[in-house]
C-alpha positions as CSV (number, residue, x, y, z in Angstrom):
1,X,-14.5,-8.3,-62.0
2,X,-16.5,-10.0,-64.9
3,X,-14.0,-10.9,-67.7
4,X,-16.9,-11.7,-70.5
5,X,-17.4,-7.6,-71.3
6,X,-16.8,-5.6,-74.4
7,X,-13.7,-2.9,-73.8
8,X,-13.5,-0.3,-76.7
9,X,-10.6,1.1,-77.9
10,X,-11.1,4.5,-76.0
11,X,-12.3,3.0,-73.0
12,X,-10.3,2.5,-69.8
13,X,-12.2,0.7,-66.7
14,X,-11.8,2.4,-63.2
15,X,-12.4,0.8,-59.8
16,X,-14.8,2.8,-57.9
17,X,-14.5,1.0,-54.4
18,X,-14.0,-2.6,-53.7
19,X,-17.3,-4.0,-55.6
20,X,-17.7,-1.6,-59.0
21,X,-15.4,-1.5,-62.0
22,X,-16.9,1.3,-64.2
23,X,-15.9,1.4,-67.7
24,X,-15.6,5.5,-68.9
25,X,-14.2,6.8,-72.1
26,X,-11.2,8.4,-71.9
27,X,-11.7,11.2,-73.8
28,X,-15.6,11.4,-72.7
29,X,-17.5,12.8,-70.1
30,X,-16.3,11.0,-67.0
31,X,-18.3,10.8,-63.4
32,X,-17.0,13.2,-60.3
33,X,-17.4,14.2,-57.1
34,X,-20.8,16.0,-57.6
35,X,-22.2,12.3,-58.5
36,X,-21.2,10.6,-55.4
37,X,-22.1,13.3,-53.6
38,X,-25.8,13.0,-54.8
39,X,-25.6,8.8,-54.1
40,X,-24.7,9.4,-50.4
41,X,-27.4,12.0,-49.9
42,X,-30.1,10.1,-51.1
43,X,-31.8,8.4,-48.5
44,X,-32.3,4.4,-47.6
45,X,-35.6,3.6,-48.9
46,X,-34.9,0.1,-49.5
47,X,-38.8,-1.6,-50.5
48,X,-39.1,1.5,-52.9
49,X,-38.8,2.2,-56.5
50,X,-36.5,4.5,-58.1
51,X,-35.6,6.5,-61.4
52,X,-32.4,7.9,-62.6
53,X,-32.7,10.6,-65.5
54,X,-29.6,11.2,-67.7
55,X,-27.6,8.3,-66.3
56,X,-24.3,8.5,-68.5
57,X,-22.1,5.7,-67.4
58,X,-24.1,4.4,-64.5
59,X,-22.5,5.3,-61.6
60,X,-24.9,7.2,-59.3
61,X,-27.5,4.0,-60.3
62,X,-24.7,1.2,-59.1
63,X,-23.9,3.2,-55.7
64,X,-27.5,3.2,-54.6
65,X,-27.7,-0.5,-55.7
66,X,-24.8,-1.3,-53.9
67,X,-25.5,0.2,-50.8
68,X,-28.8,-1.5,-51.1
69,X,-30.8,2.2,-51.0
70,X,-33.9,0.9,-53.3
71,X,-35.6,-2.2,-54.2
72,X,-35.9,-1.3,-58.0
73,X,-33.6,0.9,-60.0
74,X,-34.3,2.4,-63.5
75,X,-31.4,4.3,-65.1
76,X,-33.0,6.3,-68.4
77,X,-30.1,7.4,-71.0
78,X,-30.7,9.0,-74.4
79,X,-27.6,9.0,-76.1
80,X,-26.9,6.2,-77.7
81,X,-23.2,5.8,-77.3
82,X,-24.1,6.3,-73.5
83,X,-27.0,3.8,-73.5
84,X,-24.7,1.1,-74.8
85,X,-22.3,1.9,-71.8
86,X,-24.4,2.0,-69.1
87,X,-25.7,-1.6,-70.4
88,X,-22.1,-3.1,-70.7
89,X,-21.6,-1.5,-67.2
90,X,-25.0,-2.9,-65.6
91,X,-23.5,-6.4,-67.1
92,X,-19.4,-6.1,-65.7
93,X,-20.9,-5.4,-62.1
94,X,-23.7,-8.0,-62.6
95,X,-26.2,-5.4,-61.6
96,X,-30.1,-5.5,-61.7
97,X,-30.4,-1.9,-62.7
98,X,-32.8,-1.4,-65.3
99,X,-31.6,0.7,-68.2
100,X,-34.0,2.5,-70.6
101,X,-33.1,4.4,-73.3
102,X,-35.5,7.8,-73.8
103,X,-35.8,11.2,-73.6
104,X,-36.7,11.9,-70.0
105,X,-39.7,14.3,-71.8
106,X,-41.1,11.3,-73.1
107,X,-41.6,9.2,-70.5
108,X,-44.8,8.3,-68.4
109,X,-45.6,5.9,-65.3
110,X,-46.6,2.9,-67.7
111,X,-42.7,3.1,-68.7
112,X,-42.1,1.5,-65.1
113,X,-45.5,0.1,-64.6
114,X,-46.9,2.5,-62.3
115,X,-45.9,5.9,-60.6
116,X,-42.3,5.4,-58.9
117,X,-41.4,6.5,-55.5
118,X,-38.3,8.3,-56.0
119,X,-36.4,10.7,-59.2
120,X,-32.8,11.5,-58.9
121,X,-30.5,13.1,-61.2
122,X,-27.5,15.2,-62.0
123,X,-28.5,17.0,-64.7
124,X,-26.8,19.3,-67.8
125,X,-26.1,22.4,-65.6
126,X,-25.6,25.1,-68.3
127,X,-27.7,26.4,-70.9
128,X,-27.0,25.7,-74.6
129,X,-26.0,29.4,-75.3
130,X,-23.6,29.5,-72.2
131,X,-20.0,28.5,-71.5
132,X,-18.2,27.0,-74.4
133,X,-20.0,23.9,-76.6
134,X,-17.6,21.1,-76.2
135,X,-16.5,19.0,-79.6
136,X,-17.6,15.8,-77.5
137,X,-20.8,15.0,-78.3
138,X,-21.1,13.4,-74.8
139,X,-19.7,15.9,-72.8
140,X,-21.4,18.8,-74.1
141,X,-24.7,16.6,-73.5
142,X,-23.8,16.2,-70.2
143,X,-23.1,19.8,-69.5
144,X,-25.4,21.7,-71.5
145,X,-29.2,21.5,-71.5
146,X,-28.9,19.6,-75.2
147,X,-31.9,16.9,-74.4
148,X,-34.0,19.3,-72.2
149,X,-33.6,21.8,-69.2
150,X,-34.4,22.0,-65.5
151,X,-37.7,22.5,-66.3
152,X,-37.9,19.4,-68.3
153,X,-36.3,17.2,-65.6
154,X,-38.7,18.9,-63.2
155,X,-41.6,18.4,-64.9
156,X,-41.0,14.6,-66.1
157,X,-39.7,14.2,-62.3
158,X,-43.0,15.0,-61.0
159,X,-45.4,13.5,-64.1
160,X,-43.8,9.8,-62.9
161,X,-43.6,10.2,-59.2
162,X,-46.2,9.1,-56.7
163,X,-48.1,12.2,-54.1
164,X,-45.2,12.4,-51.5
165,X,-42.6,10.8,-53.5
166,X,-38.8,12.5,-53.7
167,X,-36.9,13.9,-56.2
168,X,-33.4,15.0,-55.6
169,X,-30.9,16.5,-57.8
170,X,-27.1,17.9,-57.9
171,X,-26.9,21.2,-59.1
172,X,-24.8,24.5,-59.7
173,X,-25.2,27.0,-56.9
174,X,-25.9,30.0,-59.9
175,X,-28.9,28.4,-61.2
176,X,-30.6,27.8,-58.1
177,X,-33.4,30.1,-58.6
178,X,-33.8,28.2,-61.9
179,X,-34.0,25.1,-60.0
180,X,-35.9,26.1,-57.5
181,X,-38.7,27.7,-59.7
182,X,-39.0,24.8,-62.0
183,X,-39.2,22.5,-58.5
184,X,-42.4,24.7,-56.9
185,X,-43.8,25.0,-61.0
186,X,-44.3,21.2,-61.2
187,X,-45.5,20.6,-57.6
188,X,-41.9,19.3,-56.4
189,X,-41.5,22.0,-52.9
190,X,-37.9,21.8,-51.5
191,X,-37.9,19.9,-47.8
192,X,-34.2,20.0,-47.9
193,X,-30.9,21.9,-49.0
194,X,-27.3,21.6,-48.8
195,X,-24.9,23.9,-50.0
196,X,-21.3,22.3,-50.8
197,X,-18.1,24.0,-50.2
198,X,-14.6,23.0,-51.5
199,X,-13.3,24.0,-48.5
200,X,-13.8,26.9,-45.8
201,X,-14.1,30.3,-46.5
202,X,-14.5,29.3,-50.6
203,X,-17.8,29.8,-52.1
204,X,-20.2,27.0,-53.0
205,X,-19.4,24.4,-55.9
206,X,-22.7,22.7,-55.8
207,X,-26.2,22.4,-53.6
208,X,-28.2,19.0,-53.4
209,X,-31.7,19.5,-52.9
210,X,-34.4,17.0,-51.8
211,X,-37.8,17.6,-53.0
212,X,-40.9,16.3,-52.1
213,X,-44.2,16.0,-54.7
214,X,-47.3,17.9,-53.3
215,X,-45.7,19.1,-49.9
216,X,-46.3,22.0,-48.0
217,X,-43.6,25.0,-48.6
218,X,-40.8,24.0,-45.3
219,X,-37.6,23.7,-46.2
220,X,-34.3,22.1,-43.9
221,X,-31.4,24.2,-45.1
222,X,-28.4,21.7,-43.1
223,X,-25.2,23.6,-42.4
224,X,-22.5,23.6,-45.1
225,X,-20.9,20.3,-46.3
226,X,-16.9,21.3,-46.7
227,X,-15.3,18.9,-49.0
228,X,-11.7,19.2,-47.8
229,X,-9.8,20.5,-44.6
230,X,-7.9,22.9,-46.4
231,X,-6.6,24.0,-50.2
232,X,-4.5,21.7,-51.2
233,X,-2.3,22.1,-54.5
234,X,-4.0,18.2,-55.0
235,X,-6.7,18.4,-53.1
236,X,-6.3,15.3,-51.3
237,X,-7.2,16.5,-47.7
238,X,-10.5,14.5,-47.2
239,X,-13.3,16.1,-44.4
240,X,-14.4,14.0,-42.3
241,X,-17.9,14.1,-44.1
242,X,-16.2,13.5,-47.5
243,X,-14.7,10.4,-46.0
244,X,-17.6,9.2,-44.7
245,X,-19.6,9.7,-48.3
246,X,-16.4,7.5,-49.7
247,X,-16.9,5.1,-47.8
248,X,-20.4,4.8,-46.8
249,X,-22.6,6.5,-49.6
250,X,-23.8,8.5,-46.5
251,X,-23.8,11.7,-45.3
252,X,-24.5,12.1,-41.2
253,X,-28.1,13.3,-39.6
254,X,-27.1,16.8,-39.3
255,X,-27.5,16.8,-43.3
256,X,-31.1,15.1,-42.8
257,X,-34.1,15.4,-41.4
258,X,-35.0,12.7,-39.2
Protein backbone atom coordinates (compact mmCIF):
# COMPACT_ATOMS: atom_id res chain seq x y z
CA UNK A 1 0.00 0.00 0.00
CA UNK A 2 1.16 3.51 -0.78
CA UNK A 3 1.57 5.26 2.57
CA UNK A 4 1.94 8.73 1.05
CA UNK A 5 -1.72 9.63 0.76
CA UNK A 6 -4.19 11.84 2.58
CA UNK A 7 -7.07 10.26 4.48
CA UNK A 8 -9.75 12.65 5.70
CA UNK A 9 -11.57 12.30 9.01
CA UNK A 10 -14.78 10.95 7.42
CA UNK A 11 -13.01 8.38 5.24
CA UNK A 12 -11.79 4.80 5.48
CA UNK A 13 -9.61 2.51 3.38
CA UNK A 14 -11.15 -0.78 2.23
CA UNK A 15 -9.27 -3.68 0.65
CA UNK A 16 -11.10 -4.60 -2.56
CA UNK A 17 -8.75 -7.49 -3.31
CA UNK A 18 -5.06 -8.30 -2.91
CA UNK A 19 -4.04 -5.40 -5.17
CA UNK A 20 -6.63 -2.63 -4.86
CA UNK A 21 -7.21 -0.53 -1.75
CA UNK A 22 -10.00 2.02 -1.95
CA UNK A 23 -10.58 5.22 -0.01
CA UNK A 24 -14.32 5.64 0.60
CA UNK A 25 -16.43 8.08 2.55
CA UNK A 26 -17.77 6.58 5.78
CA UNK A 27 -21.16 8.23 5.25
CA UNK A 28 -21.03 8.64 1.49
CA UNK A 29 -21.75 6.55 -1.57
CA UNK A 30 -19.80 3.26 -1.54
CA UNK A 31 -19.30 0.83 -4.41
CA UNK A 32 -21.48 -2.26 -4.57
CA UNK A 33 -22.05 -5.51 -6.44
CA UNK A 34 -23.24 -3.61 -9.52
CA UNK A 35 -19.81 -2.00 -10.01
CA UNK A 36 -17.95 -5.31 -9.67
CA UNK A 37 -20.34 -7.05 -12.05
CA UNK A 38 -19.99 -4.35 -14.69
CA UNK A 39 -16.19 -4.65 -14.56
CA UNK A 40 -16.51 -8.42 -15.04
CA UNK A 41 -18.99 -8.01 -17.92
CA UNK A 42 -16.63 -5.83 -19.92
CA UNK A 43 -14.65 -7.68 -22.56
CA UNK A 44 -10.85 -7.67 -22.46
CA UNK A 45 -9.54 -5.37 -25.19
CA UNK A 46 -6.01 -4.87 -23.97
CA UNK A 47 -4.86 -2.45 -26.69
CA UNK A 48 -7.97 -0.26 -26.77
CA UNK A 49 -8.86 3.06 -25.11
CA UNK A 50 -11.81 3.27 -22.72
CA UNK A 51 -13.63 6.03 -20.84
CA UNK A 52 -15.67 5.68 -17.66
CA UNK A 53 -18.58 8.10 -17.15
CA UNK A 54 -19.32 9.02 -13.52
CA UNK A 55 -16.32 7.28 -12.01
CA UNK A 56 -16.98 8.12 -8.35
CA UNK A 57 -14.23 6.46 -6.29
CA UNK A 58 -12.79 4.92 -9.47
CA UNK A 59 -13.42 1.29 -8.51
CA UNK A 60 -14.56 0.10 -11.96
CA UNK A 61 -11.66 1.76 -13.77
CA UNK A 62 -9.20 0.37 -11.22
CA UNK A 63 -10.56 -3.15 -11.64
CA UNK A 64 -10.39 -2.86 -15.42
CA UNK A 65 -6.79 -1.71 -15.12
CA UNK A 66 -5.85 -4.49 -12.70
CA UNK A 67 -7.17 -7.14 -15.08
CA UNK A 68 -5.61 -5.43 -18.12
CA UNK A 69 -8.90 -4.98 -19.95
CA UNK A 70 -7.68 -1.85 -21.78
CA UNK A 71 -4.47 -0.19 -22.84
CA UNK A 72 -5.60 3.24 -21.64
CA UNK A 73 -8.42 4.32 -19.33
CA UNK A 74 -9.91 7.76 -18.69
CA UNK A 75 -12.18 8.25 -15.66
CA UNK A 76 -14.61 11.17 -15.77
CA UNK A 77 -16.18 12.59 -12.61
CA UNK A 78 -18.04 15.90 -12.19
CA UNK A 79 -18.42 16.23 -8.38
CA UNK A 80 -15.52 18.08 -6.75
CA UNK A 81 -15.22 15.87 -3.66
CA UNK A 82 -15.48 12.61 -5.61
CA UNK A 83 -13.04 13.84 -8.24
CA UNK A 84 -10.58 14.51 -5.41
CA UNK A 85 -11.31 11.03 -4.04
CA UNK A 86 -10.80 9.53 -7.50
CA UNK A 87 -7.39 11.19 -7.84
CA UNK A 88 -6.30 10.01 -4.40
CA UNK A 89 -7.39 6.43 -5.15
CA UNK A 90 -5.40 6.53 -8.36
CA UNK A 91 -2.36 7.74 -6.41
CA UNK A 92 -2.90 5.23 -3.59
CA UNK A 93 -2.91 2.33 -6.05
CA UNK A 94 -0.09 3.76 -8.19
CA UNK A 95 -2.51 3.57 -11.07
CA UNK A 96 -2.10 4.93 -14.59
CA UNK A 97 -5.82 5.70 -14.96
CA UNK A 98 -6.31 9.25 -16.26
CA UNK A 99 -8.77 11.35 -14.19
CA UNK A 100 -10.84 14.05 -15.90
CA UNK A 101 -13.11 16.50 -14.09
CA UNK A 102 -16.02 17.22 -16.40
CA UNK A 103 -19.74 17.06 -16.95
CA UNK A 104 -20.16 14.12 -19.33
CA UNK A 105 -22.55 16.23 -21.41
CA UNK A 106 -19.74 18.59 -22.47
CA UNK A 107 -17.22 15.93 -23.52
CA UNK A 108 -15.92 15.72 -27.08
CA UNK A 109 -13.41 13.37 -28.77
CA UNK A 110 -10.81 16.15 -28.43
CA UNK A 111 -10.73 15.50 -24.66
CA UNK A 112 -9.29 12.04 -25.36
CA UNK A 113 -7.12 12.73 -28.36
CA UNK A 114 -9.75 11.36 -30.72
CA UNK A 115 -12.67 8.97 -30.72
CA UNK A 116 -12.42 6.08 -28.24
CA UNK A 117 -13.12 2.35 -28.43
CA UNK A 118 -15.21 1.83 -25.29
CA UNK A 119 -17.34 3.79 -22.84
CA UNK A 120 -18.58 2.15 -19.63
CA UNK A 121 -20.76 3.49 -16.84
CA UNK A 122 -22.76 2.71 -13.72
CA UNK A 123 -25.07 5.71 -14.19
CA UNK A 124 -27.66 7.18 -11.81
CA UNK A 125 -30.79 5.06 -12.16
CA UNK A 126 -33.47 7.15 -10.46
CA UNK A 127 -35.25 10.16 -11.92
CA UNK A 128 -34.88 13.36 -9.90
CA UNK A 129 -38.55 13.23 -8.92
CA UNK A 130 -38.57 9.57 -7.82
CA UNK A 131 -37.55 7.94 -4.55
CA UNK A 132 -36.29 9.84 -1.55
CA UNK A 133 -33.63 12.49 -2.08
CA UNK A 134 -30.60 11.77 0.09
CA UNK A 135 -29.28 14.61 2.24
CA UNK A 136 -25.76 13.55 1.24
CA UNK A 137 -25.16 15.32 -2.10
CA UNK A 138 -22.75 12.64 -3.31
CA UNK A 139 -25.19 9.80 -2.64
CA UNK A 140 -28.07 11.75 -4.15
CA UNK A 141 -26.12 12.54 -7.33
CA UNK A 142 -24.88 8.94 -7.65
CA UNK A 143 -28.44 7.58 -7.49
CA UNK A 144 -30.53 10.34 -9.06
CA UNK A 145 -30.17 11.94 -12.49
CA UNK A 146 -28.96 15.27 -11.10
CA UNK A 147 -26.03 15.62 -13.51
CA UNK A 148 -27.76 14.09 -16.53
CA UNK A 149 -30.18 11.26 -17.27
CA UNK A 150 -29.64 8.02 -19.14
CA UNK A 151 -30.37 9.75 -22.44
CA UNK A 152 -27.51 12.18 -21.74
CA UNK A 153 -25.17 9.29 -20.98
CA UNK A 154 -26.06 7.53 -24.23
CA UNK A 155 -25.81 10.73 -26.28
CA UNK A 156 -22.40 11.58 -24.83
CA UNK A 157 -21.11 8.02 -25.25
CA UNK A 158 -22.16 7.97 -28.89
CA UNK A 159 -20.49 11.35 -29.45
CA UNK A 160 -17.03 10.14 -28.39
CA UNK A 161 -17.15 6.52 -29.60
CA UNK A 162 -15.71 5.27 -32.87
CA UNK A 163 -18.05 3.55 -35.30
CA UNK A 164 -18.25 0.00 -33.96
CA UNK A 165 -17.23 1.16 -30.48
CA UNK A 166 -18.85 -0.43 -27.41
CA UNK A 167 -20.95 1.09 -24.63
CA UNK A 168 -21.33 -0.90 -21.40
CA UNK A 169 -23.90 -0.11 -18.75
CA UNK A 170 -25.34 -1.61 -15.57
CA UNK A 171 -28.87 -0.42 -14.84
CA UNK A 172 -32.15 -1.09 -13.08
CA UNK A 173 -34.56 -3.53 -14.80
CA UNK A 174 -37.57 -1.32 -14.07
CA UNK A 175 -36.00 1.31 -16.35
CA UNK A 176 -34.99 -1.09 -19.10
CA UNK A 177 -37.20 0.63 -21.68
CA UNK A 178 -35.65 4.04 -20.93
CA UNK A 179 -32.17 2.58 -21.38
CA UNK A 180 -32.87 0.67 -24.60
CA UNK A 181 -34.78 3.54 -26.21
CA UNK A 182 -32.00 5.99 -25.33
CA UNK A 183 -29.35 3.67 -26.73
CA UNK A 184 -31.13 3.20 -30.04
CA UNK A 185 -31.93 6.92 -30.30
CA UNK A 186 -28.20 7.67 -30.31
CA UNK A 187 -27.12 4.87 -32.65
CA UNK A 188 -26.01 2.50 -29.87
CA UNK A 189 -27.55 -0.85 -30.73
CA UNK A 190 -27.94 -3.30 -27.80
CA UNK A 191 -26.07 -6.48 -28.76
CA UNK A 192 -25.73 -8.41 -25.48
CA UNK A 193 -27.90 -8.30 -22.37
CA UNK A 194 -27.89 -10.16 -19.06
CA UNK A 195 -30.47 -9.99 -16.28
CA UNK A 196 -29.07 -10.45 -12.78
CA UNK A 197 -31.03 -12.14 -9.99
CA UNK A 198 -30.17 -12.28 -6.27
CA UNK A 199 -31.14 -15.98 -6.22
CA UNK A 200 -33.31 -18.43 -8.13
CA UNK A 201 -37.03 -17.53 -8.12
CA UNK A 202 -36.31 -13.89 -7.22
CA UNK A 203 -36.99 -10.90 -9.42
CA UNK A 204 -34.17 -9.38 -11.43
CA UNK A 205 -32.26 -6.69 -9.53
CA UNK A 206 -29.84 -5.53 -12.25
CA UNK A 207 -29.34 -5.61 -15.99
CA UNK A 208 -26.03 -5.56 -17.84
CA UNK A 209 -25.95 -4.32 -21.42
CA UNK A 210 -23.32 -4.14 -24.15
CA UNK A 211 -24.24 -1.91 -27.12
CA UNK A 212 -22.33 -1.25 -30.34
CA UNK A 213 -22.30 2.06 -32.18
CA UNK A 214 -23.71 1.77 -35.68
CA UNK A 215 -24.54 -1.95 -35.46
CA UNK A 216 -27.54 -3.68 -37.01
CA UNK A 217 -30.34 -4.92 -34.71
CA UNK A 218 -29.72 -8.38 -33.21
CA UNK A 219 -29.74 -8.95 -29.45
CA UNK A 220 -27.99 -11.84 -27.69
CA UNK A 221 -29.92 -12.41 -24.43
CA UNK A 222 -27.80 -14.57 -22.14
CA UNK A 223 -28.98 -17.02 -19.55
CA UNK A 224 -29.88 -15.39 -16.19
CA UNK A 225 -27.01 -14.56 -13.85
CA UNK A 226 -27.71 -15.66 -10.25
CA UNK A 227 -25.63 -14.09 -7.47
CA UNK A 228 -26.40 -16.40 -4.52
CA UNK A 229 -27.12 -20.13 -4.40
CA UNK A 230 -29.91 -19.53 -1.92
CA UNK A 231 -31.56 -16.77 0.08
CA UNK A 232 -29.67 -16.55 3.38
CA UNK A 233 -29.74 -13.97 6.12
CA UNK A 234 -26.29 -12.55 5.33
CA UNK A 235 -26.24 -13.45 1.62
CA UNK A 236 -22.80 -15.10 1.72
CA UNK A 237 -23.62 -18.23 -0.28
CA UNK A 238 -22.16 -17.03 -3.58
CA UNK A 239 -22.87 -18.92 -6.77
CA UNK A 240 -19.97 -20.32 -8.80
CA UNK A 241 -20.60 -17.61 -11.40
CA UNK A 242 -20.37 -14.90 -8.76
CA UNK A 243 -17.18 -16.40 -7.33
CA UNK A 244 -15.65 -16.12 -10.81
CA UNK A 245 -16.63 -12.45 -10.92
CA UNK A 246 -14.86 -11.79 -7.62
CA UNK A 247 -11.80 -13.94 -8.32
CA UNK A 248 -11.20 -13.23 -12.02
CA UNK A 249 -13.24 -10.09 -12.82
CA UNK A 250 -14.74 -12.15 -15.64
CA UNK A 251 -17.75 -14.27 -16.62
CA UNK A 252 -18.09 -17.63 -18.33
CA UNK A 253 -18.42 -17.76 -22.10
CA UNK A 254 -22.16 -18.48 -21.66
CA UNK A 255 -22.51 -14.79 -20.78
CA UNK A 256 -20.60 -13.67 -23.86
CA UNK A 257 -21.07 -13.82 -27.57
CA UNK A 258 -17.81 -15.52 -28.48
